[in-house]
Each structure stands twice: as C-alpha cells, then as structure tokens.
C-alpha positions in Angstrom: 213.1 137.6 88.9 212.4 133.9 88.8 211.1 132.6 92.1 211.7 129.1 93.3 210.8 127.4 96.6 212.9 124.9 98.6 212.7 123.5 102.1 213.8 125.6 105.0 217.4 125.1 106.4 218.8 126.4 109.6 221.0 128.9 107.6 217.7 130.6 106.5 216.6 131.5 110.0 217.7 135.2 110.1 216.2 136.1 106.7 213.0 134.0 107.3 212.4 135.5 110.7 212.9 139.0 109.4 210.3 138.5 106.7 207.9 136.8 109.2 208.4 139.7 111.6 207.6 142.3 109.0 204.1 140.7 108.6 203.7 140.4 112.4 204.7 144.0 112.9 202.4 145.3 110.2 199.5 143.8 112.3 197.1 143.3 109.5 197.3 139.7 108.5 198.9 137.4 111.1 197.3 136.7 114.5 200.7 136.6 116.2 201.8 139.7 118.1 205.3 138.7 119.3 208.2 138.9 116.9 210.6 135.9 116.5 214.1 136.0 117.8 216.6 134.0 115.7 216.5 131.2 118.3 212.7 131.2 118.5 212.5 131.4 114.7 214.7 128.4 114.2 212.5 126.3 116.6 209.3 127.6 115.1 210.3 126.9 111.4 211.7 123.5 112.2 208.5 122.4 114.2 206.3 122.8 111.1 205.3 119.9 108.9 207.1 121.9 106.2 208.6 125.4 105.9 209.1 126.5 102.4 211.6 129.2 101.5 211.0 131.3 98.4 214.2 132.7 96.8 215.3 134.5 93.7 216.8 131.8 91.4 219.3 134.2 90.0 220.7 135.6 93.3 219.7 133.1 95.9 218.2 136.0 97.9 215.3 134.9 100.2 212.1 136.6 99.2 209.3 134.9 101.2 208.3 131.8 103.1 205.4 129.6 104.2 204.7 127.4 107.1 202.5 124.3 106.7 201.1 122.2 109.6 198.0 120.3 110.7 195.0 122.6 111.4 193.8 120.2 114.1 194.5 116.7 115.5 193.0 113.2 115.5 189.9 112.9 113.4 190.6 116.3 111.8 194.3 115.7 111.3 193.9 115.3 107.5 193.2 119.1 107.4 196.2 121.4 107.2 196.7 125.1 107.6 199.4 127.4 106.2 200.7 131.0 106.5 202.5 133.0 103.9 204.9 135.9 104.2 206.5 137.9 101.4 209.2 140.5 101.9 207.5 143.8 101.9 209.6 145.5 99.2 209.0 142.6 96.8 205.2 142.2 97.1 203.4 142.3 93.8 205.9 140.0 92.0 203.7 136.8 92.3 205.9 135.4 95.0 202.8 134.7 97.1 201.2 132.8 94.3 204.4 130.7 93.9 204.4 130.0 97.7 200.7 129.0 97.8 200.9 126.7 94.8 204.0 125.0 96.1 202.4 124.7 99.5 199.3 123.0 98.1 201.5 120.5 96.2 203.6 119.8 99.3 200.5 119.4 101.5 199.1 116.8 99.2 202.5 115.0 99.1 202.5 114.9 102.9 199.1 113.2 102.9 196.8 116.1 103.9 193.5 116.1 102.1 192.2 119.6 102.8 193.8 123.0 103.2 191.9 125.3 105.5 192.5 129.0 106.2 190.9 130.0 109.5 191.3 133.8 109.3 191.8 135.6 106.0 191.3 139.3 106.9 188.7 141.0 104.7 191.0 143.9 103.9 193.7 141.5 102.6 192.4 141.9 99.1 195.5 140.5 97.4 195.2 137.3 99.3 191.4 137.0 98.7 191.9 137.5 94.9 194.7 134.9 94.8 192.7 132.3 96.8 189.7 132.9 94.5 191.9 132.5 91.4 193.4 129.2 92.8 190.0 127.7 93.5 189.6 128.1 97.3 186.1 128.1 98.6 185.0 130.8 101.0 183.1 129.6 104.0 181.3 132.8 105.2 182.3 135.7 107.3 183.2 136.0 111.0 182.3 139.6 111.9 185.1 141.4 113.8 187.2 138.2 114.0 190.6 140.0 113.7 192.0 142.8 115.8 194.1 145.0 113.7 197.3 146.7 114.9 195.4 150.0 115.4 192.8 148.3 117.6 189.8 148.2 115.3 188.3 144.9 114.3 188.0 143.5 110.8 186.0 140.6 109.5 187.7 137.3 108.7 186.8 134.9 105.9 187.6 131.3 106.4 188.5 129.3 103.2 189.2 125.7 102.2 190.7 123.9 99.3 190.3 120.1 98.6 193.7 118.7 97.8 
C-alpha cells in the first residue's frame, strides 16, 4: 500500500468521522469523549487550519487523517497543534508517520513556527517512538493527566518540534 495525503473534502466526511470516532471510542489517546455525527464531523474538519486525509494511492480508500490548528491565540498563535487518527485495522503500516511528516510540512507552509503536542499518553508507545524518531523534544511528564476509558489515569508527555 502506498499512502498519500491530500486536503479534506466534504465527500470524505463519513469515512473521516468513522476513523476519528474509532480513536475516540477506544478512549486511550484523544481527550474527546463524544463521537462525531456526519454533520458535526463536516463542521469540525472544515474549521481546522488544515485537515489532511491519508489514502491508499492504489484504491483511493481513506486510511487516516490529521487535524492541524493553532494551539493558542495572539502572542502564542505561531504555535500549532495536531491530532492523528489511523484506521484501526491498518495500524502498523506507517500511515501515522506519513500523516505526521505531511502535517509538519503543511504547518510550516501555513506560517506556524512550532508544533506542540499537549497530551501524548505515556502508554501510546507507538506515537512516542515515532515522535522521538522525527526529532520532537519531550517537555516532561504530567502525572495522571489523562483519564483512560476504564477510569484510571495515565501520565501525559507534552512534546514540541521547531518547524
């Protein structure tokens, strides 16, 4: 499978929301607890600075996505934030790496200077390894900063990357 990334279009909403909702329902990586309806998904994806859609270049099938947006406003508006979601049955195929590298390039093109991740869950070992591989800097640990779906708390590890 050859993964490519393109900008979100309204026709992607159902597939993108389904992938997003998989991650939300797993309850181990995203802070959101409510799933997206198709209508809410379309609005959510369109409100971002950029929503990237990963797809299989051979079949056109949507395999993942990312959202990119400012992490803050005003004097901190040059710092962006992103979230990544890969279809559960396709994880392990380097789709996440393709999404993150595309996102970093897009963030720089949009004029952001720093990418910041506020809450990488300690048990998300694949993400932690990927961010280390790509040169992100860990900022420390926030003990018990993320409530897992089962109710226990996991540490979170903020990261940043200078674009």
